[in-house]
C-alpha positions as CSV (number, residue, x, y, z in Angstrom):
1,M,29.1,29.1,-43.6
2,D,28.8,27.4,-40.2
3,S,31.9,26.5,-38.3
4,P,32.5,22.8,-37.6
5,T,31.3,21.4,-34.3
6,V,34.5,19.2,-34.0
7,T,38.0,20.5,-34.7
8,C,40.4,18.6,-36.9
9,G,42.5,17.7,-33.8
10,E,39.4,16.4,-32.0
11,F,38.4,14.3,-35.0
12,R,41.9,12.9,-35.4
13,S,42.1,12.1,-31.7
14,G,38.7,10.4,-31.9
15,R,39.8,8.2,-34.8
16,R,43.0,7.3,-33.0
17,L,41.0,6.4,-29.9
18,L,38.7,4.2,-32.0
19,A,41.7,2.4,-33.7
20,L,43.3,1.7,-30.4
21,K,40.1,0.3,-28.9
22,L,39.6,-1.9,-31.9
23,Q,43.2,-3.1,-31.6
24,L,42.7,-4.0,-27.9
25,A,39.4,-5.9,-28.8
26,D,40.8,-7.7,-31.8
27,D,44.3,-8.8,-30.6
28,K,43.7,-11.1,-27.6
29,D,47.4,-12.3,-27.7
30,L,48.8,-8.7,-27.4
31,D,52.0,-8.5,-25.4
32,P,51.0,-7.3,-21.8
33,R,53.5,-4.4,-22.0
34,R,52.1,-3.2,-25.3
35,R,48.5,-3.7,-24.0
36,A,49.3,-1.5,-21.0
37,E,50.8,1.2,-23.3
38,I,47.7,1.2,-25.5
39,E,45.4,1.3,-22.5
40,A,47.4,4.3,-21.1
41,E,47.0,6.1,-24.5
42,V,43.3,5.3,-24.6
43,A,42.9,6.8,-21.1
44,S,44.9,9.9,-22.1
45,L,42.8,10.4,-25.3
46,E,39.6,10.0,-23.3
47,R,40.7,12.7,-20.9
48,E,41.7,14.9,-23.8
49,L,38.3,14.5,-25.4
50,G,36.4,14.9,-22.1
51,M,35.1,11.3,-22.1
52,D,36.5,10.2,-18.8
């Protein structure tokens, strides 16, 4: 049996990243402080996943 190409942690981080990006795109009236928190988490996840 072949090993997975993506670890469980990478998969979960990728799904979290997608959810956060969708939240940013969908919620135009998001509190600026919350938007900044989400953007910081997005940047962190992108670094973690080697996407930056």
